[in-house]
C-alpha positions as CSV (number, residue, x, y, z in Angstrom):
1,M,37.5,35.1,15.0
2,P,34.4,37.2,15.5
3,V,33.3,38.9,18.7
4,P,29.7,38.7,19.5
5,V,27.9,41.9,18.3
6,P,24.1,41.9,18.4
7,R,22.8,42.9,14.9
8,Q,19.6,43.6,13.2
9,R,18.1,40.8,10.9
10,T,19.9,40.5,7.6
11,T,17.4,38.2,5.9
12,S,13.7,37.7,5.7
13,A,13.8,33.9,5.3
14,A,10.7,32.3,6.6
15,S,12.4,29.0,7.3
16,V,15.8,29.1,9.0
17,V,16.9,25.7,7.6
18,E,16.1,26.6,4.0
19,A,18.0,30.0,4.0
20,G,21.7,30.8,3.7
21,T,22.8,27.5,2.1
22,A,23.8,28.6,-1.4
23,T,27.3,29.9,-2.2
24,G,27.6,33.6,-1.8
25,T,24.7,33.9,0.7
26,D,25.4,35.5,4.3
27,L,25.2,33.1,7.2
28,T,24.6,34.2,10.8
29,L,26.0,32.2,13.8
30,L,24.8,32.5,17.3
31,V,27.7,31.6,19.6
32,I,26.8,30.6,23.2
33,E,29.9,30.6,25.4
34,D,31.1,32.0,28.6
35,D,34.3,33.7,27.2
36,P,33.3,36.4,24.7
37,A,36.7,37.7,24.7
38,G,38.3,34.4,23.7
39,A,38.1,32.5,20.5
40,F,35.4,34.8,18.8
41,A,36.9,38.3,18.6
42,V,35.5,40.0,15.4
43,P,31.9,40.5,14.2
44,E,32.3,38.7,10.9
45,L,34.5,36.6,8.7
46,L,34.6,36.2,4.9
47,D,35.4,32.6,3.8
48,A,37.0,31.4,0.6
49,A,33.7,31.1,-1.3
50,G,32.9,34.8,-0.6
51,T,30.4,34.1,2.1
52,R,30.2,36.5,5.1
53,L,29.9,34.6,8.3
54,R,28.2,37.0,10.8
55,I,28.5,36.2,14.5
56,R,26.5,37.0,17.6
57,T,27.5,35.9,20.9
58,A,25.6,35.2,24.2
59,R,27.2,34.7,27.5
60,N,24.5,32.5,28.8
61,L,21.3,30.7,27.7
62,T,19.0,33.6,28.9
63,E,20.8,36.0,26.6
64,A,20.8,33.5,23.8
65,E,17.0,33.2,23.9
66,R,16.9,37.0,23.3
67,L,19.3,36.9,20.4
68,L,17.8,33.8,18.7
69,T,15.8,35.2,15.8
70,D,14.8,33.8,12.5
71,D,17.8,35.1,10.6
72,V,20.1,33.0,12.7
73,H,21.1,29.9,10.6
74,C,23.1,28.0,13.2
75,V,23.7,27.9,17.0
76,L,27.1,27.0,18.4
77,V,26.8,26.0,22.0
78,D,29.7,25.5,24.4
79,L,29.2,22.3,26.4
80,A,31.5,23.8,29.1
81,L,28.8,26.4,30.0
82,P,28.6,26.8,33.8
83,G,25.5,25.6,35.6
84,S,25.3,22.1,33.9
85,G,25.0,20.4,37.1
86,D,25.1,16.6,36.9
87,D,24.2,16.7,33.2
88,P,27.2,17.7,31.0
89,L,24.8,18.0,28.0
90,A,22.3,20.2,29.9
91,P,23.2,23.4,27.8
92,L,22.7,21.4,24.6
93,H,19.3,20.0,25.8
94,H,18.2,23.6,26.6
95,V,19.3,24.9,23.1
96,L,17.6,22.0,21.3
97,R,14.3,22.9,23.1
98,L,14.8,26.5,22.5
99,A,15.7,26.2,18.8
100,P,14.0,23.1,17.3
101,R,14.2,24.6,13.7
102,H,17.8,25.8,13.8
103,A,20.9,23.9,13.1
104,V,23.0,23.3,16.2
105,L,26.7,22.7,16.7
106,A,28.3,21.5,19.9
107,L,31.7,23.0,21.1
108,A,33.9,21.0,23.3
109,A,37.6,20.4,24.3
110,S,39.4,17.8,22.4
111,S,39.7,15.8,25.6
112,D,35.9,15.6,25.7
113,A,35.6,13.6,22.4
114,E,33.2,11.1,23.8
115,L,31.0,13.9,25.1
116,A,31.0,15.7,21.8
117,A,30.0,12.5,20.0
118,E,27.2,12.0,22.5
119,A,26.0,15.6,21.7
120,V,25.5,14.6,18.0
121,R,23.7,11.4,19.1
122,V,21.1,13.5,21.1
123,G,20.4,16.0,18.3
124,A,23.3,18.3,17.4
125,Q,24.2,18.4,13.8
126,D,27.9,18.2,14.3
127,H,30.6,18.9,16.9
128,L,33.8,21.1,16.9
129,F,36.8,21.0,19.1
130,R,38.0,24.3,20.7
131,E,41.7,23.7,20.1
132,E,41.2,23.0,16.3
133,L,38.8,25.8,15.5
134,D,39.6,28.2,12.7
135,G,37.5,30.4,10.3
136,R,37.6,27.9,7.4
137,L,36.7,24.9,9.6
138,L,33.8,26.9,11.3
139,S,32.4,28.1,8.0
140,R,32.4,24.5,6.5
141,A,30.9,23.1,9.7
142,I,28.1,25.7,9.8
143,R,27.2,24.9,6.0
144,Y,27.2,21.2,6.8
145,A,25.0,21.7,9.9
146,V,22.4,23.9,8.1
147,E,22.2,21.5,5.2
148,R,21.9,18.5,7.5
149,K,19.3,20.2,9.6
150,R,17.5,21.0,6.3
151,A,17.6,17.4,5.1
152,D,16.4,16.1,8.5
153,S,13.5,18.5,8.5
154,V,12.5,17.3,5.0
155,Q,12.8,13.7,6.1
156,V,10.7,14.3,9.1
157,K,7.9,16.0,6.9
158,L,8.1,13.1,4.5
159,T,7.8,10.6,7.3
160,E,4.8,12.5,8.8
161,S,3.2,12.8,5.4
162,R,3.6,9.1,4.8
163,L,2.3,8.1,8.2
164,R,-0.8,10.4,7.6
165,A,-1.3,8.8,4.2
166,Q,-1.1,5.3,5.7
167,E,-3.5,6.3,8.5
168,N,-6.0,7.8,6.0
169,A,-5.7,4.6,3.8
170,R,-6.5,2.5,6.9
171,L,-9.5,4.7,7.7
172,E,-10.8,4.7,4.1
173,R,-10.4,0.8,3.9
174,G,-12.3,0.5,7.1
175,L,-15.1,2.6,5.6
176,L,-15.6,0.3,2.6
177,P,-18.3,-2.2,3.1
178,T,-18.0,-5.8,4.0
179,P,-20.9,-7.7,2.4
180,L,-23.1,-9.8,4.8
181,L,-24.2,-12.8,2.7
182,E,-23.8,-15.7,5.0
183,G,-26.4,-18.4,4.2
184,S,-26.8,-17.1,0.7
185,D,-25.9,-19.1,-2.4
186,L,-25.3,-15.9,-4.4
187,R,-21.8,-15.0,-5.2
188,F,-20.6,-11.4,-4.8
189,A,-17.9,-9.3,-6.5
190,A,-17.1,-5.6,-6.6
191,R,-14.7,-3.1,-8.0
192,Y,-14.1,0.4,-6.7
193,R,-11.9,3.2,-8.3
194,P,-12.2,6.7,-6.8
195,G,-11.8,9.7,-9.1
196,R,-9.7,11.6,-6.6
197,S,-5.9,11.1,-7.0
198,R,-4.3,9.0,-4.3
199,A,-7.7,8.4,-2.6
200,L,-9.3,5.0,-1.7
201,L,-12.8,6.4,-1.2
202,G,-14.9,8.6,-3.4
203,G,-18.5,9.7,-3.5
204,D,-19.7,6.4,-4.9
205,F,-21.0,3.8,-2.3
206,Y,-22.4,0.4,-2.3
207,D,-23.4,-2.5,0.0
208,T,-24.9,-5.9,0.1
209,V,-26.6,-7.7,3.1
210,R,-28.9,-10.7,3.7
211,T,-31.7,-10.3,6.2
212,P,-32.9,-13.0,8.5
213,D,-35.9,-13.9,6.2
214,G,-33.4,-14.9,3.4
215,T,-33.8,-11.9,1.2
216,V,-30.6,-10.4,-0.3
217,H,-30.5,-6.6,-0.4
218,A,-28.0,-4.7,-2.6
219,M,-27.6,-1.1,-3.3
220,I,-25.3,1.3,-5.2
221,G,-25.2,5.0,-5.1
222,D,-23.4,8.2,-6.1
223,V,-23.1,11.5,-4.3
224,C,-22.6,14.3,-6.7
225,G,-19.0,15.5,-6.5
226,H,-15.7,13.8,-5.9
227,G,-14.1,15.3,-2.7
228,P,-13.7,14.1,0.8
229,D,-17.1,15.6,1.9
230,E,-18.8,13.7,-0.7
231,A,-17.0,10.6,0.2
232,A,-18.1,11.0,3.9
233,L,-21.7,11.6,2.9
234,G,-21.6,8.4,0.8
235,V,-20.4,6.4,3.8
236,E,-23.2,7.9,6.0
237,L,-25.8,7.0,3.4
238,R,-24.4,3.5,3.1
239,I,-24.4,3.0,6.8
240,A,-27.9,4.4,7.1
241,W,-29.2,2.0,4.4
242,R,-27.8,-1.0,6.1
243,A,-29.3,-0.1,9.4
244,L,-32.7,0.7,7.8
245,T,-32.6,-2.5,5.8
246,F,-32.0,-4.6,8.9
247,A,-34.9,-2.7,10.5
248,G,-37.2,-4.0,7.9
249,L,-37.5,-0.9,5.6
250,C,-37.8,-1.4,1.8
251,G,-38.6,0.5,-1.4
252,D,-40.2,4.0,-1.0
253,E,-40.2,4.0,2.8
254,L,-36.5,3.4,2.8
255,L,-35.5,5.8,0.2
256,S,-37.7,8.5,1.8
257,T,-35.8,8.0,5.1
258,L,-32.4,8.1,3.3
259,Q,-33.4,11.3,1.6
260,Q,-34.1,12.9,5.2
261,V,-30.6,11.6,6.2
262,L,-29.1,13.3,3.2
263,E,-30.9,16.6,3.7
264,H,-29.7,16.7,7.3
265,E,-26.1,15.8,6.5
266,R,-25.3,17.6,3.3
267,E,-23.4,20.9,3.3
268,S,-25.6,22.6,0.8
269,E,-29.1,22.1,-0.8
270,E,-27.3,21.6,-4.2
271,I,-25.9,18.2,-3.1
272,F,-27.9,15.2,-4.2
273,A,-27.3,11.5,-4.5
274,T,-28.5,8.8,-6.9
275,L,-29.4,5.4,-5.8
276,C,-30.3,2.0,-7.1
277,T,-31.7,-0.7,-4.7
278,V,-32.4,-4.3,-5.4
279,D,-34.1,-6.8,-3.0
280,I,-33.8,-10.4,-4.2
281,A,-36.4,-13.0,-3.0
282,P,-35.1,-15.9,-0.9
283,D,-35.6,-18.3,-3.9
284,G,-33.4,-16.1,-6.0
285,R,-35.8,-15.9,-8.9
286,R,-37.3,-12.5,-8.7
287,A,-36.4,-9.1,-7.2
288,G,-37.7,-5.7,-6.4
289,L,-36.0,-2.7,-8.1
290,C,-36.0,1.0,-7.0
291,L,-34.2,3.6,-9.0
292,A,-33.5,7.2,-7.6
293,G,-32.1,9.0,-10.7
294,H,-29.6,6.1,-11.1
295,P,-28.7,4.0,-14.2
296,S,-30.7,0.7,-14.3
297,P,-28.7,-2.6,-13.5
298,L,-27.6,-4.9,-16.2
299,I,-28.8,-8.6,-16.1
300,A,-27.2,-11.5,-18.0
301,R,-29.4,-14.6,-18.0
302,Q,-28.2,-18.0,-19.1
303,A,-28.0,-18.5,-22.9
304,R,-29.3,-14.9,-23.4
305,A,-27.6,-11.6,-24.1
306,A,-27.1,-9.1,-21.2
307,Q,-29.7,-6.2,-21.1
308,L,-30.8,-3.5,-18.9
309,L,-33.6,-4.1,-16.4
310,P,-36.7,-2.0,-17.0
311,Y,-36.2,1.6,-15.8
312,E,-39.5,3.3,-16.6
313,N,-41.2,5.1,-13.7
314,S,-38.0,5.6,-11.8
315,G,-38.0,8.3,-9.1
316,P,-35.7,11.4,-8.8
317,A,-32.3,11.4,-7.2
318,L,-32.3,11.8,-3.5
319,G,-32.3,15.4,-2.3
320,L,-33.9,17.0,-5.4
321,L,-37.6,16.9,-4.6
322,P,-38.8,17.2,-0.9
323,R,-41.8,14.9,-1.3
324,A,-40.7,12.6,-4.0
325,R,-41.8,8.9,-4.3
326,W,-39.8,6.0,-5.5
327,P,-41.9,3.1,-7.0
328,R,-40.7,-0.4,-6.5
329,R,-40.8,-2.6,-9.7
330,Q,-41.0,-6.2,-9.5
331,V,-38.7,-8.0,-12.0
332,E,-38.2,-11.7,-13.0
333,L,-34.6,-12.9,-12.7
334,G,-34.8,-16.6,-13.7
335,A,-32.9,-19.6,-12.5
336,S,-29.3,-18.6,-13.3
337,W,-28.3,-15.0,-13.9
338,S,-25.6,-12.3,-13.3
339,L,-26.8,-8.9,-12.0
340,M,-24.4,-6.0,-12.5
341,M,-25.1,-2.7,-10.6
342,Y,-22.8,0.3,-11.4
343,T,-22.3,3.9,-11.1
344,D,-22.2,6.5,-14.0
345,G,-18.5,6.6,-13.9
346,L,-18.6,3.3,-15.8
347,I,-20.6,4.8,-18.7
348,E,-19.6,8.5,-18.9
349,G,-16.0,7.9,-20.1
350,R,-15.2,8.3,-23.8
351,S,-15.8,5.5,-26.3
352,A,-12.7,6.1,-28.3
353,G,-10.4,8.6,-26.5
354,P,-10.7,12.4,-25.9
355,G,-13.4,14.2,-28.1
356,S,-15.3,11.0,-28.9
357,P,-18.8,10.3,-27.8
358,R,-19.4,8.9,-24.3
359,L,-19.6,5.1,-23.9
360,G,-23.2,5.3,-22.5
361,Q,-25.3,2.4,-21.4
362,D,-25.7,0.9,-24.9
363,G,-21.8,0.9,-25.3
364,M,-21.4,-0.8,-21.9
365,V,-24.1,-3.4,-22.7
366,D,-22.2,-4.3,-26.0
367,M,-18.8,-4.4,-24.1
368,V,-20.1,-6.7,-21.3
369,N,-21.8,-8.9,-23.9
370,R,-18.5,-9.3,-25.7
371,Q,-16.6,-10.0,-22.4
372,L,-19.2,-12.6,-21.5
373,A,-18.8,-14.3,-24.8
374,E,-15.1,-14.5,-24.0
375,G,-16.0,-16.5,-20.9
376,L,-15.3,-13.9,-18.3
377,R,-17.3,-14.2,-15.1
378,G,-17.2,-12.7,-11.6
379,E,-14.2,-10.8,-10.5
380,E,-12.6,-11.3,-14.0
381,L,-15.5,-9.7,-15.7
382,L,-15.5,-6.6,-13.4
383,E,-11.8,-6.2,-13.7
384,A,-12.0,-6.4,-17.5
385,A,-14.9,-4.1,-17.6
386,V,-13.2,-1.3,-15.6
387,T,-9.9,-1.8,-17.5
388,E,-11.5,-1.6,-20.9
389,V,-13.5,1.5,-20.0
390,R,-10.4,3.2,-18.9
391,S,-8.6,2.1,-22.1
392,L,-11.5,3.4,-24.3
393,N,-11.4,6.7,-22.5
394,G,-7.8,7.1,-23.5
395,G,-6.6,7.7,-19.9
396,E,-7.5,7.7,-16.3
397,L,-11.2,8.2,-15.5
398,T,-12.1,11.5,-13.7
399,D,-15.3,10.2,-12.0
400,D,-15.6,7.7,-9.4
401,V,-16.4,4.1,-10.5
402,A,-18.1,1.5,-8.5
403,V,-19.4,-1.8,-9.8
404,L,-21.1,-4.6,-8.0
405,L,-21.9,-8.1,-9.3
406,L,-24.2,-10.8,-8.0
407,D,-24.3,-14.3,-9.5
408,R,-26.7,-17.1,-9.2
409,R,-25.9,-20.4,-10.9
410,R,-28.3,-23.4,-11.3
């Protein structure tokens, strides 16, 4: 069998565990043993499949470190190397630290079967017994070790990816709002569907809180764009809105402050956000409405068809005009009502598949009235609305969708 002869690289593979595994491809083995004139006596072998097995040898771990290059596919380490001290697996531990991306085989005497098995348990891909070693067995063992290392590496990457995805999901769920409505007789429901694939959070945002005076404040907004930066900005605006609302700000004063937050936090001056805020009086019969470039809410009163709240004299989106103003309009709600606030993802899908006109606000009003006539309310109404919009679009919606519903029954 091959004698250790240092060679130049024979492959430019970037990843050692992905190279040299197909039939007919050369394999390079680095042998670390104290007897270079013993079992490994020639520089290369040719196996039955036509694969050349090139062999380098190192007499000790220091020399092995110099010979360990990216074109080495596998390392065979002799567990009987001198200098192991009290730990018979010390040479293997050293090699595993030295070559974390390489396949590793442990070489032992057949009398050390338990030690050889322990070598596999601590990280070697396989073990070989010195007395049984021949060219065919060696070639097969190297192929197996390289493939197993590749599979292990893929599994590690998949596990890391899954853990990152789970952590991101936990973070995104933590960033979604928890409505604070204790003491209110209003019922709350919401649906959220980000446009980004495999994301839980998009550029849309919403929140609902009840202040100590009994007023219920609700808002919904949309940062232009769909990426993680827009999602982060949406979270910042939502948190700022909640803090400012509890601080007593409302209407134009609140939106002006939010615009300052957006201007400070956005990455470019082209970023803007639309916003709709509603503050519902403690008696639940009237509300103040502010629109910053955002679609007007839909209201469904008892025994009356749903319709859009007045949206004349609304202000521009946040971030468009430096000294903009946002008038607050007083609206009558009545005794029993359902108020639906939404982002434009709900109305910008197609009305009858690709190429058809967009659903629009009028189409949404018709759709909701039909669903109300079928007796749908609360969570069921929102679920049906989002599901039908997706169906009408003829496939998944590309924009974020957020819908919020407040109900008062008397």
